Structure formats: C-alpha cells, structure tokens
C-alpha positions, 0 to 999 in steps of 0.5 A: 456406482456409489463409489464413482458418484462419491468420487465425482462429488469430491472432484466437483467440490475440490474444483469448486474450492480451487476456483473460489481460492482463485476467483475471490482474490481476483474479484478483490483486486478488480474491486480495488482497481475500481475503488482507485479509479472511482476515488479519483473521479470523486476526489476522495479515497475509497477505503478497502473494508476487508477484514484481516486475513484468517490464519490457517489452511484453505478452509480457514481462509474460505471461512474467513471470506464467507464471514466478511460482509465486504466479500458479499458486497463485492459480489453485489457490486459485480452484479450491478456492474453487469446490469447498470454500468453496462447500460450506462456504457451503452448510452455513452456508446450510442451517443458517440456513434450518433455523433459519428453517424451525423458527421459522415451523413453527407458522405454516406448520402453521396456514395449510396444509391439515390433514396437510400438515406432520404429522410422525411421529417414531415415539414422538411424532406431531405432527398438531395445532397445539399439538404443532407448537410441539414443533418449536421444540426443533429450532429450538434445536438448529439455532440452537445448531449454527449459532451454534457452527459458523458461526465455525468455518466462517469460520475454516476458510475463512480458514485455507484462504486463508492456506495457498494465498495465503501466500508459499511457503517459497522466496518467504519465503527470497527475501524474507529475502534481499531484506530483508537486502540492503536493510538493508545498502544502507540502512546504506551509504546512511546512512553516505554521507548522514552523510558528505554532511552532514559535508561540507556543514557543513565546506564551508558553515556551518563555513567561514562561521563561521570567517570570522565569527570572523575578522571579529569579531576584526578588528572588535574590534581596529579598534573604537578605531582606526577605528570606520567600518572596524569597523562595516563588518566587523560588517555583513559579519559579520551577512551571514555569520551570515545565510548560515551560518543558511541553510546550516544550515537547508538541511542540517536540511531534508535530514535532516528537513523542519520542515514534516514535523515540524510538520504531519505527512505530510499537510501536508508532501505538500500543501506538496510539491504547492504547490511544483510548476509544474503542477497536482497533485490531492491526496487524503489520508485518514489516521487519524493519523500513521505512525511518524516513520521511515516518515513521513520515508521516505514524504515523501522518496520522494514528493518524489523522484517529484514531482521526476521528474515535473517534470524528465522526464515532460512532464506537464500534471497529476499526482495524489497519493493517500495512504491507510491501510487499517489495515495498509499506508500507500499512496501513489499518484503519477500523471501524464499525461506521456510515460511510459517511466519505468524503475527501471533508467534511473536518475531516482532511482526505484532510490533510492526503492525502496531507501528503502522496502525498509528498512521492508519497503515496496514500489514498483510502477511502471506507465509504458508508453510514451506514459503515463500513469505510476502509481507505487504506494508501500506501507509496512506500518505502524500509525498512531499516532492514531485521529484521522481527518485527511482532506484533498483539493484541487488544488495 
C-alpha cells in the first residue's frame, strides 16, 4: 500500500512538472502576444522582462522560472485578465447588443404578438407600430455611448497590460546595467578590432607594398643594363600587387562584406548559406533593410552561428528564418546536430551575444543534448524601406 501511494505521488508530481514545462512557455507566448497588441494601442514598445534561460535540465529550468519575478507577474496578469478584462469585454458586448436591439425593435414589434414589446415610460407609452420607432432615440444614445466608450475600454485594457507586463523598476535597473556593460565591452571589442586591422595591414598589405616598391626600384636600375632581369622583377611586382590586393580585400571583407553592401542582409545571408557544406533552408521576409550597423551585426552573428554548425554540431541540415514584425528583427538559426551548445563553452556564442547587446539585442539558445539546436537573435530596429523583399529556398 505504501509503495502504491508513493508511486501515485511520484506520478502526480511527474505529471505536474510536465504540465509546468508546457504551460509556462505557453503563458509567456500569450503574454508576449498581448505585449505586442497593447504596445501598438499605446504607441510604445512593451519590453519582455524575462531573465535569461537557466542552463541545465528540467529542474534547473523550473528553478530559474520560479526565481524570475516576470513569471509571477504573468500569473497575476492572467488573474486580472479573467476578472477585469472580461468585465470590460462584457460591457462592450452589452453596448453592441443594445445597438442591435434598438435598431431592430420596430421589426420585433411588428412580428410579435400585440403587447409583447409594449413599453411604458411613464410620460409616454409605446404600444403602436408608429410609436415603436421612438426607440431609435435609444439607438442613437446606445450607438454614441458605444462609439465613445469602446476606444476607452481598449485603452484601459492596454494600460492594464502595460502596468503588469512591463519590466519592474529593478528589472529596468538591471537592464540599464547590462546595456552599460555591453557598451563598454563593445568599445573594448572595437579597439581590439582596430588593432587587428592595423596589424593585418602592417603584416600583410604594407609588407607587400614595401616589397613592391623595392622591386620597382631595382627594375628601374636594371632596365638599361639588364632588360631580362628588369622584366623578371616587374613580373614579380605584378604578383606582389595581386597578393596585396587580396590582403586588402580580406581586411575590407572583415569590416563590411561587399555582398552586404550590394545585396543587403537577405542576399548576404543567402550567400552565407551557399558557402555551407550542408543544405541550408533559407526563408527571408523583410519589408526593407535594417540600419547599416544592425545589418552588419546581424550578418556577422549569423555567419558565426553557421560556422559553429559546420565545425561543432555534426548536423545534416540547417535552416535560417529572417523576419521583421515592425519592431524587432528576428533571425532563427536551427540545425539537427548533436546539440549541447552553450555560451559558457566558447564556440563564439558569447561573442554573438556581445555583438547584439550593443544594439539592445538578445540571443536565446535552446540546445539540449542530442539536439536540435535553435538560436533566436532579436534586435529592435526599424526598416528603412516599405518595399517587401520575400525570399526563400534551400542553399
């Protein structure tokens, strides 16, 4: 009996944990939906205040959710939605039904038995077909009230959502600290990148150009004495020139790839997919181009993720989805590899997160052991052109 009781207890707890693992993300998506809708009503973005996902198994994930105040605020918001928002919805519905009722009242008066809809207002008694049209005065009142109150109800609901779903003061302070730190890291990274460019130019193109100058000087001296030797030096100078141009192109490509400038993020991402040794399904729906700094950061972040797939995942196929919802550029890179990726294990993911953080962007990594791995990059930005540029295919 004790064993049966223990087994039932374990089963109940196990089912509860499974339900939590399903319901908490569903609640988050539901709350995010209303963050977007209410943000559009209020004309401002309602940020997502959730803490980063804790690494580890299901218990670590549940513990991280339990420590996140935003999850508890979501539950409070659901409670308020059930009580207050439904009450406001009923008010709007009753007003709409009143408009319909008074609009069809003369018809109802005509088709129902006499006396069914007789109405005594004290001063006036409505008991004839002609008098039934007096109810249209109430129709005008109900319609005006509905027309005036409906936008207010929508705005009140949006304000309730913003009050409960927006980041708390503590979360905002933490976010400011994170952004400040990311700015400092970005400055350090930029300084290191400038030093790298200087080193590459000094060790590569500059050294070749110095050799080119020496060869041309020797060729000039030998031109009259030994034309054959001068011609050989000129041929070597041509080779050095080609190598120097290659070095310069490599440096420029590391700063801002030409394909990104010429074809935008959509074309550049497709070019990255074509360079992969495995099939990569690409789906891109963009209503224009992001700002150049955001576009560059998104390109290099995607490039790093694809490089990780090729080096570490052992995947057979991958996919890239690029979209923009009017406020946020979203890039989802997925593969069917072995999983187990982590920001803490290097592999360039920390650099990706740091690169996006400079633009108040985020990286969400889901990579259980055994796969699949899904990385979602989000960067707030506004596209520069209303032209829609859909693209899809497999590279």
